[in-house]
C-alpha positions, 0 to 999 in steps of 0.5 A: 297324331298317331294316338289320335288315330288310335295307333299305339307306337312303341319305339325300341332303340337297339344298339347297332352291335346287337341289331347287326349281330349274328347271334341267332339266339338274340331276338333283337337282331334285325333278321328276327323282325318282330315288329310291325315297322322297322327302319332300314337304310339300305338299297342297291349298291350297284346299277343292276337291282336284281341282286338287291331284289333277291332279298324278297324271294320266298327261299330267302325268308329268315327263320329259325330253321335257317338260323335267321340267315335268310335275307328276306327278314320281312318274311313277305312271300309272293309267288308272282315275285319269285316267278318274275325274278327267276325270269329276270335272271335269264333275260338278256334284252335290257329293255325287257329286263328293266321292265321286269325289275320295275314290276318286281319293285312295284310288287314290293312297294304296292304290297307295302313290304317296304315304304320308300322314304328317302334314298341316299345315293352313292356316287362312285367314279372310276378312272385311272387318272382320278386322284383322291384319298381313299379312307376306310372310315367313311364313304368314298366321297368324303373328300370329294372337294379335293378330287382331281384328274391328272392330265 
């Protein structure tokens, strides 16, 4: 279908040990982002999206100068985003702060920096009466069917 529309696609699979490597000389690590489109499976790990949204700041652009350590691997730059993000960090009113975070998300999505396709929600429970087996090999809900709460 893409070829009929005049779009050429080259799929390049990179092993995870290379893709997520910190080798600054390797062009196949994810911070280099030398493609038009790249798939990610990340998202905010906490309810407050401010930390997650930091990755789109101009000061976080990944480059040779910072040894590809910047979190902004798309290298998208938008001064309006930076200005709003700076205000989010000091806004105490939760209603205003939420609206500002939504605006930041809208800027990223509407500029097509990321194209959200699917989210894999992470469920977390905290209780001093919750009994469950924790494992380092999988997510924290791998054994959810066997969780129970002590009286």
